[in-house]
N, C-alpha and C positions, 0 to 999 in steps of 0.2 A: 504494500500500500504506500503510495507516494503522498507525502504531507504537503498541503498547499497552505502557505503561511498567511495569516491575517495581517492587516495593516499594523496592528500592535506588535505582532510577532516580528514583522519586518524591521521595525525600529530596534528590537532586541538583536536581531541578526546584524544590523548595521553596526551597532555598538560592539558586538563580539568580533566582527570582521575588522573593524578599525583597531581594536586592541591587539588582535593577532598580527596585523600588518605592522604596528609599531614595534612589537617585540621582535619580529623578524628583522625589520629595518635597523633596529638598534643593536642587534647581535652581529650583523654582517661586518661592521668595521673591526670587531674584536678578533676576527679570524686572521691571525698573523702567525708566522713561523714562531714556534716555541710555546704557544698556548696549548694546554691539554684539552682534550674533548670533554673531560669531566669539568674543567673550569668553564667551558662554554655552556655546559648543561646547568651549572650552578648560576651562571650569569643570566640564563634564560629564566630560571626560577625567580631571581630577584626582579627582573624586568616585569614578569607577570604580576608580581605583588605590586609593583609601582603602577601598573596600568589597571589594577583592580580586577584581575582575572586569575584563573588557576589553570594548571595543565590538564588537558583531557587525555594525555598519554600516560602520565604517572599513575601507576596502579591499575592500568588497563589490563583486563584478564582475558586470555584466550586459552581455553582448556585448563591445563595446570600451570601455565606460565603467567607471570605478572610482570608487566613492563616496568623497569626500575628507573628510567630516565624521565626528565621533564619535557624534552624534545627528542626528535630523532636526528642523529648526526651520522651521516654516511659518507665515507671517504673512498674516493677513487673507484675501485671495482665494486663497492657496496652500492646497491641500488636504492634501498629504503630500509628504515627501521633500525639503523645502527645505534648503538648505545654508547654514551659518553664514558670514557675510562681515564683513570688517573695516570696510566702508563702509556697513553697514546697521545703523541704531540703532533700538532700541525707542522708540516714541512713545506719549504718552497717547492712549487710544482704540484701541490695537492689540488684535487678537485673535491670540494666539500659541499654536500647537500644538506641543508637544514630544513626540517619539516616541523613547523610550529603549529600545534593544535591547542586551542584554549577554550575554556568555558567562562562565560561572563553572564551573570543574571539568567542562567538557565539555558543559554544558547551557545552554540559552538562556532568558532571561527577557525579556518583551516587554510594555511598557505605554506608554500615551499619555494626555495631558491637555491641554486647551485652557485657557489662562490669559487672563483679561480684564484689560487694563491701564487703570486709571483710568476715565475717563468714556466707556465703550463704549455706543453707541446701544442702545436697548431691543430692537429686532428681533434684533440679534446676541446679546444676552443670552438672549433666548428660544430662539434656535437652539441655543446651547450647553447650556442646561438641558434642552431636549428631546433632544439628542444623548446627553447623559450619562444621562438617564432611559432612553433606548432601549438603551444598553449594559447597564444594570441589568436591563431587561426581558429582554434576550437571555440574560444570565447566569441569570436565574430560570427560564428554559425548559430549562436543562441538567439532565438526569436520566438514569440508566442505563435503557436500553431505548427512550429517545426517539430522535429523528432530528435531523440537522443542520437540516432544514427548520423544525423547531419554533423553533430559535434565530432563523433568518432571518425567519420570520413574526412573531415577537414584536417584533423590531427594527422591521420595516416597520410593524406595527400601532401602535407608539409614535410613529412619525414622520408617518405619512400624515395624521392629523387636522390637522396644522399646514400642510400643503401644501409642506413643505420638499423639496428634491431629495436623493435617495439616489444616491450615486456608484456606478456600475456597474463601472468599470474596475478598482477595487481592492476587495479583500474580506478577511475574516478567514481564518484558516488554522490547520492543526495546527502544533505547535511542540514541540521536544524537543532533540535533538542538533543540529538544523539550524534556521535561522530560519524557513524556509518549508517546511512539510510538508503532507501530505494530512491531513484533507480541507479543501477550500476551504469557506469559510463566507460566502456572500453575505449582504448586509444587506437582502434581500428574498426572498420565497419562500413556500412553502405548507407547513403543518404535515403531518407524517407522510411527508415526502419526504426524500431524501438518505441519507447514510450513517447507520448505527445508532450511537448513543452507548453506549460500553462503558467500564466502570471501567478507569482507567489511561490513557485518552486525555487529552492536554493540548491545549488550544485557545486561540488568540489571537482573541478576539472584539473587533471594532473598527469600529463604525459611523463612516462618513465622510459628512457631511451638509452640504448647501449651503442658503444662504438663498434662492437662486433656482433657476436651471436646474442640473441635475446634469451637464450636458455639461462636458467638460474640454478643456484644451489643455496641451501640454508646453512648458516654458520652454526657452530656448536652451541651458541647461546640460545638458539631456538627462535630468535627474532630477526637477525640481520640477514637480508637477502643479498646475495652477491652474484656477479656475472660468472657463469661457469667457465668461460675462457679467460677470466682474469683481466679483461679490458674494462676501461672506464665507463661509468654510467652518469646520466644527468637526470634531474628531477625538478620540475617547476610546477607550481600550483597556485590557483586563485579560487576563492569562494565567490560565486556569482549568483545573482538573483534574476530570474526571468520576470520581466516587467511588461506592461501593456505596450510600451514603445520598443522594447528589444531586450537589452541586458544591462545590468548594473554590476560592476565589480565591487564587491563588499570589502575585499582585502587590499584595497589600493588607498594609499594615504593622499 
């Protein structure tokens, strides 16, 4: 069942989106060689407190696993759900994906960005630019009366010419009072298919793309998804609202 948000709910979603965007934007400059990923996670927790929100990731339970971090910090060949660690330090040349999901006044804001640290090789830079462009293409495909498949096809169309891999195991999703709601939003698909887009729907659109094969493996921690071939990955995300006029990006400052 897809939740259609009331005008009152939409105001709550706007506040949550703004808070999530501020936390992510204020974290990005901290990503410098020498900082540990645990320090980044702690900084995120402090910023959430500053912006009057809490982590939707911390304590999230899947089966017997409980997520220990406040945000997801994924480096290089890690696609998503990486966990901050005291013994892992950012280095020059790293590709660092931050996924910030917060709760504020009962609503969720969800956004992600991949940061390039120093002298990142050109292929990885092209991957990140293409993935960010694919996110914007997906957002541009959102309109009332359209279909989820329009978003999926736009993302796929933006990535395919480069020959990059589109991860299949993780997709975008509806968002609102819960972090993961219907509908699912694959990063591949056909126009005119899937659920109809209706004003009041909130969606987390998030292409996850790899430099090589899209095949994944799971790390020993049970959370971190990595590329099977060890090549770099990129992840960008916005929470958007379907409006009568088209689309509103809720996680844009």
